[in-house]
N, C-alpha and C positions, 0 to 999 in steps of 0.2 A: 295185461297191457298189450296193445296192438303194436305191430312192427313200426307203424308211423309214429306212435307215441314214444317208443324206445329211441327212434332216430332223432326226434326232436329233443328228447332229454339229453341225448349224447351231444347234440349240437350246443345246447345250453351249457353243458358241463365244459365243453371245449372253450366256448366263448368266455365263461367265467374264469377258467384257468388262465387264459390269455390275459384277461384284465388284471390279474394279480402277478403274472410272471414275466410277461413280455416287456421288452424295452420299447414301448410304443407310446404315442401321445393321445391323451383323451381330451380333457378340457382344462389344462393347467393354464388358466388365464388370469390368475391373481398376480400377474407379473407383467413385465414389459421388456423391450429390447433396445439396445443402442447399437447403431451401425454407422459406418462412415468410411472415408478414404483418407489415407495418409499421403501427403505430397510434399515435395520440396518447394523452395521459393519460386521456382519457375512453373510449378504446376505438374511436374513429372511425378509419376506414381512411385511409391517406395514399397517394395515387397519386403517380407520377412521382418517388419517392424514389430516390436513387442508392445502390446496394448493391454492396459490393465485399468479396471474401474474399481473404486473403493466406495462402499456405502459408508458415509461419514458418521452415521449414528451408531452403527454396530461394528464397523471396521471389516465387514465382509468384503472379500475381494474375488474378482474373476479375471482370468488372463486369457489372451489368445494372441495370434500373430497374423499380420496381414498376408493376403494371398498374393499371387503373381500380379494382380491388378491393383495392389495397394489397398484392397478392400478388407474390412473386418466386420464381424457381427458377433455380438454378445447377447445371446437369447436367454429367456427365462430368468431375468433378473428381478429380485424383489423390488417393489416400489420404494421410493424414497430419494434423498439427496445423494449425489455421487460426485466424485472427482475422477476425471479421465486423465490417465498418464500414458505417454507414448515415448518409447526409446528406440533409436535406430543408430547403427554404427555411422560415425561421421557427422552426426547432427546433435544439436543441443536437445536435452530432454524437454518434453512438452507436457504441460499440466493445465487442464481446464477445470475450473470450479464453477459452481452455480448451476450444475445440471440436476434437474429434478425429474425423475422417471415416474410417470403416472400409470395407473392400471390400464393394461391393454394397449399402451402407446408404443409406437416404434419411431424413435427419434433419430435424427441424423446429426452426428457430431464429427465434422471433418477436422483434421489436424494438419496445419501448415508448418513444416519443420524448417528450422534455420540451421545453416552450417555451423559447426563448432564441436566442442568436446561434449560427450555425454554427461560429464560432471556439471556442465553449465545447464541452466534451465530457462525456459520461457514460460511464464505464468499468464494465463488468460482467465479473467473472471467475467463470464457471460453465460446466460442461460442458453440451453440448446434450442434448436429451432422448434417452433410450435406446430409446424406443418407435418402432417402424416406423409411419410415417404416410402412406405412399404405396402400397406394393405389398401383394399378398395372399399371397405365398409365406411358408412357415415357414422361418426362417433363423436361423443361429447363426454369429457371428463369433468366431474365436480370434485375439486380438491378439498383438503381438510379444512382450510379456512372458510370456504364457502359453506361446507356442511354445518359448521358450528356457528357461523356468524349470521347466515341468512335466517329470517324468521320463518321457521317451519311449523305450521299449525299442528299441534299435537306432538311435535318433535318426531314426526314420522319421515324417515328417509325416502320413502317411495314418492313423496311429493317432488323430489328432484327429477323423477322421470319426466314430469310435465314441463319443467323449465328447460329441458334439454332440447326441445324442438321436435316437431312432427309427431307429437304425442297428444292423445286425448283420453279422457276418462270415458269408458264405454258403459252402456247400461249393464246392470248386474244380471238381469233375468234370473235364471236358476243357477248361474255360475257362482254367485256370492250370496250367502245368507247366514243364518245362525249356525250353519254347518261348518263355516269357515272361521278362521281367526279374524277379529275385527280389523287388523292391520292389512289384511289381504285386499288387493285392488284389482279391478278389471281395467286394464290399460291397453289401448290400441296404439301401436307405434308404426307409422308409415304404412298404414293399410292392413296391418295384422289384425286377426280376430282378437276378441277381448281377453282370451286366455292363451294367446300364441306367443307370449314373452317368456324367455328362458331366464331364470333367476339363479345366480351363483353367489355363494358366500365363501370367500377365501378359496375360490376355485372348485368348491364342492356344490352339489345340487342343493338348491334351496327352494325348490318347487314342490308343492304338495300335489302328488299325482292324482288325488281325489278329483279336483276340478282344474288342475294345472295353474292355479294361482300361487302367489308367493307365500311362503312361510314367513313368520316374523323376522325382521332385521333388527340388529341391536340399535340402541339409542345413539344419537349423533356423536356424543363424546367418545364413543368406543370405535368410531369409524375413521379409517385413514383416507379412503377414496371411494368414489362412486362413479361408475361410468355406464353409459347407454350406447350400444352399437346396433345399427340396423342396416339392412340392404347389402347383399353380396358379401356376407361374412365368409371368412376362409373355411376350408373344409373341416378344420378341427372343431368347428362350432356346429351344433345341431340341436336336436330334440324339439325345438320350437322355432318357427321361422320368422316371427314378427320382429323380435329384437332380443338382444342379450343385455341383461342388467347384471353388472359385475360389481360386487361390493367387497371391499377389503377391510379387515379389522386392524386396529392398531397393534403394534408390537412393543415390547420393552426395548430400551436402549442402554447405552453405557452410563447414562445419567438419570437420576431419579426425576420422574415427571408425573403429573396427574392433575386432578382437580376435584373440588367438591362443589355441588350446585344445589340450588333450590329454586323452583319456578312456582309461582302462585297465580291463581285466577280467582276472581270473586265476581259473581253475577251482578252485584250492586254497582260495580264500576263499568259494566258493559252497557252498550246501547240496548234498547228494547227492540226485539224482532218486530218487523213491520206488522205482523198479524197477531202479535201477542198483546194481551191487555195489560201485562205487567212484566217487570224484569225477570229474567231467569234467576233461579235460586242457586246457580252454579257455585260450587266450592271445589277447586281442584289444586292438588299439590303434587309436583313432580320433583323428586329429590334423589340424590345419590352422589356418586363420585367414581373416579378412576385412579389407578396407580400403575406405573410401569418402572422397571429398573433392571439392573443386571443382577444375576446370581453369581456368574463368573465373568469377569471383564472380557469382552471380545468373543465370548463363547456361549454363555447361557443367559437368556433374558426371560422376563415374565411380564405379563400385563393382565390386569383384572379390573372389572367394573361392575357397578350395580346401579340400577334405577328403579325407584318405586313410584307408582302413580296411584293417587287416591282421588276419585271423582265422585261427587254427589250432585245431582242436578234433577230438576223437574221443569223443563222448558214449557211454559204455558202457551203453546202455539199449535197444538194438534186440533184439527177441525173435523168434526163429524156431524151427522144429522140424525136426530132421534125423534120418536113420535111426540107430538104436542098433546096437550090435554084435550084439545078439540078432536084430534085424530083418534085418541083413545076412547072418545065418546062417539066415534063413528063418523065424525064430520071432517072430511078431507078437502073441503072447499077452499080453505086458505092454503094448505100445503100445495094444492094443484093449481092455484091461481097464478096469473101472469107475474105477480110480484115476487113469487118464490121460484120462478123459472128463468134461466139465463136467456131463453128464447123470447121472453116477455110475452109468451102466449100461454094461456091456461090449457090444461089437458083434461080429458074426460076419462074416468075410470070405467072399465068394462066388467060386468058381472060374469065371471067365467062359467057359471052354471047355465046362463041363458044367452050369453053373447050380446046382451043389451046393456046400455049404460046404467050405472047406478044413478038413480034420481038425485040430482044436485050433488053428486059425488058423496052421497051418504051411504055408509056401509052398516048394516045391522050388526051391533056389537055381539049379538047372540051367535054370530057366525065366526067370531074370532077364535083362533086356535088356542087351547089352554096352555100349551107349551110356549107359544109366542108371548102370551101375557105374563108367563112366569119369567121369561127373559127380560121383559120390560121392567119388572120390579127391581132389576139390578142395574138399570141404566140411569144416567144423570138426567136432571130435568132440563127440558129445552130452554134455551136462553132468549129465543125470539119466536115469532109466529111461524117461521119457516123450519123450526126444529133445530137450528144451529146450536152447537155447543163447542166452546173452546176450552181445552183442558191440557194438563200436563201429566205425563207418565213418569213416575219416579225412576231414576236410573242411578245405580251404584256400580261403578266400574273400578275394580282394583287390579293393578298389574304389577308384577315384580320381574325384573330382568337381571340375570347374572351372567357374566361372561368371564372366561379365563383363557389365557393363551400363554404357551411356552415356546420359545424359539431357541434352537441349538445350532450354533455354527461349529460343526464337528471339525471341519478343516476348510481350506480354501476350495476343496473339491465337493464337500457335502454339507448341506444344511437340512435341518428337520424342524417341523413345527407341529404342535397339536393345539386345537381350540375347541372349547366346549361352550355352548350357549343355551341358556334355560330361560323360558318365558312362561310365567304363570299368569292366567287371566281369569277373573271371576266376575260374574254379574248375576245377582239373584233376580228371580221373578217376583212381582208384587201383585197383591190382590186387594181390591177395594169393593166391598159389598154394595156401595152406593154408585160405583162406576166400574162395571165389568169391562169397559173399553180399555182398561189398563192391561188386559191380557194380551194385547198386541205384541208385547215383548216377553220372550221366554227367559229362563235362567240358563246360563252357560258356565261351565267349569272346565277350563282348558289348560293344558300343559303342552308346550312345544319344546323339543330338545333337538340339538344339532351337535354332532361331533365330527371334526375333520382332522385327519392326519396327513401330513405332506412330507415328502422326501425328495430333494433335488440333488443330483449327483453328476459331477462333471467327469465323464469317462475319459475325456481328453480336452485339449484346448479348443477343439472344434465339435465336440459331441456332448450334449447335456441330456440327462435322463431325469424325468420328474414323475413322481407317483403321488396319487391322492386316494384316500379312502374316506368315505362319508357315510354317516348314519343319521337319519332324521326320524323323529317320532312325533306325531301330533295326536294328542288325546283330547276329545271333546265330548263331555257329558252334558246333555241338554235335558231340561225338565221345566215344566210350567210350575206355577205356584201350587202348593199343596192344599189350596182352599178354593180354587176357582170352580166354575160350573162344569157339569157333565150331564149327559142325557138323563141319567137317573134322577138327578136333582131337579131337572126341569119336568120330569114326569113323562119323558119320551119312552115309548114302548119299543126299545131296541136294546141290544146287548152292549153293556158298558164294560169294555175290556180292562180299563184302568181308571181309577177315580180322578176327578178334577182335571178333565181334558176334553176340549170340544173344538170343532171348526164350524163357525156359523158366519155367513156373509150375506148381508143385505146390500146389494149393489147400489152404489151412490149414496148410501146412508151410513151404515156402521158395520163393524165386525166384532165378533167375540172370539178370542183365540186367533190363531193364524196358522197358515200352512207350514211355517217353519218354527212352530212352537211345540211340536209333538215330543213326547219323551223319547229318548234314544241316545245312542252314542255313535261317534264317527271317528274311528281310530285308524291312523295310517302309519305304516312302518316302511321305510325305504332304505335300501343299501346301495351304495355306489362304489365302484372301483374303477380307476382309470390310471393309465401309465403312459408316459410319453417320452419321446426322444426328438431332439432338434440336432441336426447335423449340418455343418458347413463343409461343403466339398467344392472347392474352387469358387465359382460364381453362383453356385447353387446352395440355397438354404432349404434343406429337406426336413419334413416333419411327417411322422406317420404314427398311427396307434389305434387303440381300442378304448371303448367306454362301455361299461356294463352296469345296468341298474335293475334291481329286483324290488318290487313293491307289493305290499299287502294293504288292502283296504278291508277292515273288519267293521261292519256297519250294522246298526239296528235302529229302525225307526218305526214308531207307531203312528204314522202320518194320519190315516183316517180310521184308526182302530176303534174309535168311538163314534165314527160317522162324520161326514161332511155335509152340511146343509146349506144350500145356496138358493137365493131368491133374486131374480133379475127383472121382474115386471112382465114376464111372458104371459101371464094370465090376465091381469087387470090393466096393464100399462104402467104400473108403478110398483117398484120393488117393495116399498114399505107396506103397501096394501096387500101384496102377495104374501108377505111375511105374516101379517096379522091374520090373514085367512088360512095360513099354513100351507099355501100352494108353492111347493118347491120346484125350482127349475132344474135342480140336480140333487140327488142323494147318492152318496158314495160311502161304502164301508169296506174295510179289509181287516185282515189280521196283521199283527206286527210283521214287518218285513226284515229279513236278515240277509246280509251279504258277507261273503268271505272271498273277496276278489283278489286275484293274483295275476301279475304280469311281469314279463321279462322284457327288457329294452336294451338290446345289444347294438353296438355301432363300431365302425372302424373307418379309417380314412388314411389318405396319403396326399401330401401337397408339396409343391415346390415353388420357392421364390427365386427367380433367376435374374441376376443383375446383368442384363445384357450390356449395359454400359453405365457410366456415371450418371446418365440422364434417363435411362429407360430400365424399368423393372417389370418383369412379367410374373404373374401369379397364376397358378393352375393347380387344381386338386379335385378329388372326388371323394365323396363320403358314402359309405354303405350303411343304411339305416332301415333295417326291416321293420315291418309293422306286425307285431305279434299280438293278436287280440287278447284282451284280458278274459279270464274265466272265473267262475265261481268254484271254489275248492270242492264243493259238494255236487257240482254239475247242475245246479238248479237253473231253470229257464225253460223256454219253449221255442220251437221253430214251426213255421207255418208253410205248408205246401198246397197251393191252390189246386193243382192237378189231383192230389190225393184227396182233397176236400170234395171235389166234384165226383170222385170215384168212391166215396164213402170208405176210404182206407183209414184205419185207426192205429194208434200207437201200441206197441207191444209192452211198453213200460207202464202206461196207464191206459188200459183199453177203454175206459169210460170217458176219456177226453174227447172233445169234438173231433170229427173227422178232419184230417189234414194237419192236426196238431201233434208234433213229435217232440221227444225228449232225449236227453243224453242217455245212451244205452240203446236207442233205436238205431237201426242201420244207417250209416252215413251222417250221423249227427255228432259234430265235434263238441267237446266240452265248452268251447267258447261260443258255439252256435253260429259262428261266421269264420270263414277261413282266414289264415294269416297271409301276409304278403311279404315274401322274402327278397324279391328282386327290386329293391328300392335303391337306386344309385343316383346320387345328387352331385352333378359336376359343378365346379366353380371356376371362373376365369376372370382375369383382369389385367390391366396395364396401368403403370404409374409413370407419368412423363414429368421429369424434373428438368425444366428448360435450361436452367443455368448450372445444374449439377451441385448446387450449394445447399439444397434443402429448404430454400426460402420460398419457393412456390412450386406447386404440383398440379397437374391435371390428371385426374384418376377416372378410369372407366372400368366398371365391373359388372358382372352378371353371374347368376347362378340359380340353382334349384335347391330348395330346402324343404325337407319333409317335416311334418308335424306328428309328434307322438300324442295321439288324442287322449283326452282325459279318461281315466278308468271308470268314472261315474256315469259316462254316457249311457251304457246299457245296464245300469244297476237295477232298473225296474223289471228286468227279466225275472228276477226272483219273486216278484209280486204276482206273477201269473198263477192262475189256478193250476194245480191244487195246493200251492204253497201259501201265499198270502190271501188268495181268493178275493181279489179286488173286484167288487161288484158295483158298477156305476149305472144308476138309473136316471135317464134324462126325462124331466117332466113326469115323474111318477104320478099315478092316480091317487096314491096315498097322501096323507097330510103329515105335517111336521110331527104331531104328537104320536102318530102311529105309522111310521114310514114304510113298514114291510107289508101292509095290507095290499092284497092283490098280487104279491110277488109269487111266482110259481113255487109251490112247496113251502111257502112261508119263510120266516127269518132263517137264513142259512148259518147264522153265527150263534155260538162260538164255533161249532164244528170241531174237526180234528186239526190241531195246529200243524203237525207234521204228517205228511202222507205216510200211513203205516203199511198199506197194502195196495196191490194193484187195483183192487175193486173200489177204491175211494171214489165218491161221487163228485160231479162238477156242477157249479151253479149256473143258472141261466143268466145271460147278459153279462158274463164276466169280461173284465177289461184285460186285454192282452197287449203286451209289449214284446215285439219280436224284431230280430235282426234279419236282414236279407242274407243269403248264403255268402255274399262277398261285399265287403265295405272297403273299397279302394282308399288308401290313406290320403289325407289332405296334404297337398304340397303347394309351395309358392315359388313361382318364377319371379326373380327380382333383377332389376337393372338400375344402375345409377351413373351419373356423370357429376364429378365434383371438382371444383377449382378452389384451391386454397392459396392465400398469399400472405406471408408475414410482412407486416408493415413496420416502419421505424417505431422505436419506443415501446416495444412489446405489444403491439397491436396485431391482430390477425383477422382477415376477412375470409369468409367461406361461402360458397354458393353451390347448392346441389339440386339436381333434378333426380327424383326418385320415382320409379315405377314398379308395379308388381301386378301379377295375376295369380289369384289363389284358385286352385282347382280341387274339386271333391270336398267342398265344405260339407260337413256332416249335419244334415237337416233332419226333419221328421215330418211324417204325414200319416193321415188316417186312411188305411186301405179298406176300411169297412164303413164308409159313411152311409147315411140314410139318403135314399134317392127320392127327389121331389116328384110326386105324382099329381098332376094338375086335375082340376075338376072335383066333383063330388061323388061320394060312394055311399049308397044307402042314406042319402039325405044329409050327409056330413062331408066336410072336406076330406078328400082322399089322403091328404098329408097334413099332419098336425104334430105338435110336440108330444102328444100322448101316444102316438103309434110309431115313434122313432125307430125302436128296435125291429119292429115288423117290416120297416121299409129299408133296412140295411141291406147292403149288397149281398152278403152271404146268406141272409135269411131268404132273399128272393131266389137265390140259386139252389139252395138246399135247406128248405125250412126246418126239417127235423134236426139238422145239425147247426144251422145258423142261429137258432134261438139261444144257443149257449154262448155266443160271442157278441159282445157289445162293440165298443170301440176297439180297433186294433191299430196301434201305433207302431210304425216301422221306421227304421232308419232310411234316410235318402241321402246318399253321398254325391248327389248330382249338383250341388250348389257351386257357384263360381262368383268371384269378385274381381274387380279391376280398380286399381288405385293409381293416381298420378299426383305428384306433389312437387312443390318448389320450396326449398328451405334455404334461407339466407341468414347468416349470423356474423356478428362482429364481436370480438372479445379482446379484452386487455388483461394480460397476465399480471399478477400482482407486482407492482413496482410503483415508485413515486407515491406510495401510500394509498393506492386504490387498485381495484380490479373490477371488471364488468363483463357481463355476458348479455347480449341482446340478440334475439332471433325472431324471425317472422316466417310462418308457414302458410302457404296457400295449397290446398289439396282438394281432391274430389274422389270419393269412393262410391262405387255402385256394386250391388250384389243381388243375388236371387233371394237371399234371406241371410240372416246372421246366425252364427253359432250361438245357441242359447243355453247349452248344458245338456242334462240328461234327457232321454226320450220320455216325454210325458204328455204331449199333446200335438195336434197338427199345427203346422205353421202356415198353412195355405188357406186362403179364403175359399178358393175352388180346389178341392183335394186332388184334382187331376191336372192342375195348371200351375206348376212351379214358376213358369216364365211370367205368369201374371203377378208374381210377387216382386219382380225386379224393380229396384228403386234404390234410393240412397242408403248406404250403410247406416246403421243406427248410431255409429260413432263419427259420422261425417260432419265435422265442424270445418266449414270451408276456410276460415281464417283464424289463425292463432298467433298471438303476439306475446312474447315473454321478455321481461327486462329485469335483470338483477345487478346488484353492485355492492361493493364493500369499500367504504371510504374511511380513512383514519387520519385524523388531524395531526399535523406534525407538532413536536414539542421543542422547546428551547429552554435556556437557563433563565430567561427573563420571567418576571412575574406574570406578564400577559401570556407568555408561551407556556408556562406551567398550568395556567388556568384553562387555556384553550386547547392544550395538547391532550393526546390520548383519548379523544372522543371518537367514537365509531358509529357510522351511519350505514345501515344495510337495508335498502329497499328491495321489494320483490313485487313485480307487477305482472298481471296476466289478463288478457282480454281475448274473448272468443266471439265468433258469430254464433247465431242461434243453433240449437240442437234440432235434429229431425223430429217431427211429430207424426204419430200414426193414429189416425182417427178411426174409431170403431163404432159399429151400429149398436152394440150393447145387447142385441137380441138375435136369436137364431132365425132371422127372417128367411134365410135360404133353406131352412129346415133340413140341414145336413147332419144335425145331431152331434156336432163337435163340441167338445169341452176342453178349454174354454172357447167361447164363441169367437170365431175368426172373421165374421162378416164386417165389411166396411160399407159406409153409406154411399149414396150418389152425391156427386158434386154438382150443384145447380148453377152456381155463379162463380166461375173461376177467377174473375176479376174483382170479386168482393169477398174474398176469403177472410181477410183481416179487417178488424174494425179500424176506422179512421182515428179514433181516440179511445183510450182505455176506459175512461169514465169512472164513476165511483164504484162500479162493479168489477173493475179491472178486467173487462171483457177483451181478451186477445183475439179470439176467433169470432166470426160472425155466424151465429147459429142458422140464420136464414139462408146461408150459402149451401147448406147440406140438407139432405132428406134421407130417410130410411130407405134402404133397398127394398123394393116390392117383394112380397112373398114368393119364394121359389127362385129368386134371382140373386146375383152377386152385384155389389156396388161397383161403380165405375171409378171411385177414388183410389189412387195408387197407394201403395205402402210407403210410409215415411215421406209423403208428398209435401208436407207443410213444415214450417220452421217456427221455433219458439224465439223468445227475445234473446238478444245478445247478453253477454256477461262481462263484467269488469271488476277486478279485485286488485286492491293495492294494500300490501302488508309492509310494515317497516319495523326495524329494530334500531334502537338508539342506546348506546352504552358508553360508560366511562371507566377506564382502567386506572387503578391507583397502585402505585408501586409500594409494597410493604417492606420487602427485603430485596436483596440482590436477585434472588430467584423465586420470589413470591409476589404475586399481584392479586388484587381484588377487583373484580368487575361488577359494577352495578348496571343492570340491564332492564330496559323497558321495551316491550313489544306491543304493537297494535296490528291486529288482523282486520282487514277492511277498515283501514284507518280513517277514510273519508265517509264511512257509514253509508256507502252506496247500496241501495236496495236492488238486489238481483232477483227480480220476480221470475218464477218458473225456473229456478236454478237447477242445473244438472240434467241428468237423463234417467229414465227408467224404462221398463219394458214397453210402456205406452207413450213415451216421449218425455215431455218436460214435467218434472215433479211439481205438483201444485196446480197443474192444469188438468181438469178432467177431460179425457179424450173420448168419452162415451157420450154420443149425442142424446141418449135418453136421460142423462144426468141433469139435474136442475142447475148445476154449475158448469155445464159443458162449455169449454173454451175460455172459462174465467180463471185467472191466476189466483190461486188460493193459498200459496205458500211462498216463502222467500228464503234465500240463503241467510247465513249468519250475519247479524249486524256487526258493528264494531265491537271487538273483543280485546280487552287489555290483559297483558301478562307482565309480571315483574319477576326479576330474578337476581340472585347474587351468586357469583362464581369465584371461587378461590383457586387460582392456578399456582402450581409449584413445580 
């Protein structure tokens, strides 16, 4: 072990020790605080007054005394209902009821004392101010009533992020797939990247370090509160800069409480999807219950809950295109006719052997590839002359959730809790020998577990210490059906590493298997320890502490172990014709890839809230959050040095590796292959101006810098480099589908040796390499906001915020070994074509003998930037007078160089040398977002009419957005840069005629005539994300009636309707290419046409027994 390694290990040990022994603050945010001033009738401040709060459900108490300015602060209080009591010599006792402390909130409760004896009392029954009086973040709390009463589709709590404002669902790209739990979401809040949100459950980490998306949250009946905070968070918050989502589970109380529930859905009662020929066969049942009570009154409490979900469905709305009988007879004249093309123009097929058109688009069937014909025998029959088929893929999704929590009030000084949450999810893969398209869905068997322990201790009336320890584990076993196709079944002459697995894609037509269907496992283990202290010293409220996370990612995937076969029309001009001829645009194969990733994530901070006066509060703090690069436990990976490549210098670890390619063990190569960054200091500052000093309105201005701990999965493909997984990618190989290795130097390199056993191991030609640059500066976000809040009469509050941010060092990816376009002809043939891609690559031209071993080389590019501005306005009514409501509207605009899309796997740039040419709208840039929610309860009375009309509850949820960004692609490698996937964009010919004037029967959103393929050897002039899809509108509603069975037992009958007005949202949502259901590939026969829709009206019925 080197001296540097020993030094780093010592640092890690010190940090870990501090995390468990120091009295410092980490992220104890499953709490709130109450502060205020104590005055006499004239407004004079009263020092040394005794202040106590009591949590009414558990009788937990906390005490302090006012300082010389009559000010008090009670920090780190558990959420829930409180009574505030104040005593001072010469004054009557003061008691205020109706205070409800919400997660992450800092409320002001001032006490106006009256002269008299302490034995006399003044009682006030009023809720505390709704206005934030201490911190500068923009926050929204969703309380228990809203969580349980609003219609949440699927009963997923993460939907609450969207209704909080300034939040949009971002494209998944490679951040979310079957490698993640199905409840994980890609959310952008206030300009944050899709995985830049920090998720906490009971103050403990609930983020899967794999891709930095959320782990599962418990079902709504088990949740106490849910909050979303963004922009200028205090220094105690870090890890991810976009937002903080903080979820708190329920606790037991002194009284028995709980519920039993059963939710039912049946596809026969739902509306039919716009594109489906029949109703969905959906059958879903969600059932379970919760219970909470005391074990020892005022001391020990428990809470437990269970929810089971059983879903069986086969939605008949998936659309693909397969060969027609005529095409199988060699006649493509109908498939290529104007009637089957969105352009309303026919296309001509080119014979790749002669370069001349096929006469009348007739292809001799004798030239059809035998492996392609074997695939056809497993496909469904075309349902029209254009080859269209509409079908459903069976889905069986079963989930079981179990949660248990124990709270212990050891004394007025110390409280402890422990919580365990288990989520089991299974979905099997299906196989149909008459429809191999069912293989688009894999089988997954997942188990997520989370344990959090917490200890809060009052060292004195002005000092509180809080400790949290959390462990999470996510196990995900993935496997396709044990009956589906593989190369050996199709007669393909290649190595079949595992039976019944394949990747085959015919662009714009159909796919068999999928990139996220390969057998494998994706297991993550994460440990977190944090400890905190809050100190009140005069007018200062100090907080400081550390947080330490250690994570393991143990992964195995056989992504392309049986080969990936792609056909995109590069040869004939039509993907299906290419497929039947066996002419591949890409063939890629590798060995199974293993990862044993490890990462440490330490952090420390200090902050101060200074109450300059009753009207002005200053916040300042700084967080230290170093970026320690993850590494493979076995040191697998590779690093590239151009200078060494040109000098023909070779690795000492693997001397047969291409020149310039070095490995862990070579001089100067760290185990992480990129250096760590220790000097990451993130300052925060803000001011809160309370004009009247009563907490009824505030003007808050804040700013700060927040670092992002990037996902561990970003560099995971380093372990796929030769000689480990030996990923060999051939662009437009001369071989055919049935015999893909013909012509490859040395013949088929597989299976070969799985693990490199000796230094003398050989390296394949054209290997795919994924490398990191020597330094990857961490992503950070500079944030600023201005917020005005005003509490209005009758429990209303208005809020308006301006939010701005700039994100620096977004981790992108580029190909540093692209093919160079050479104009003209060479020996009577074009100097540049898809068949000589590797020979034209940069490294091959600089050093042919060594460059032949390197195909694409993808490297990280930390040079991305984004800029966001938004205005968020909201009005809300706290529940009183039988109703509550929250309405917000966001206008925003986000621009970036490119978006963070997950692990390094392909170039993101059309021109590999021009990142600036990608600058455009962020892929999550929805300019306008409107949300409205409410809960209305009808009053009851003793009259007959009052009994009939009372206890009805109506809870609507409405969301409307402007259109999502669309990114139009050429669909072919016209630039001849040899990048996979193809990143070319077309030329825009008619900027003023991009959209059709009417959709028409073909639902044509974009005008194909407005675009043209970029000429050979050039890049298109159309910008990234330059167009927009249709707007969306969704209206969900819940209607219920509560019947009183006994004094403390009620039965609720509930009906919910999602998309109650059955509004058709065409092109709903976003994907890597823009709007789902609209093909953004100009070579597609359905280019620019909307071919999918969001869910129709879905009905759900439930019974809930409350006790």
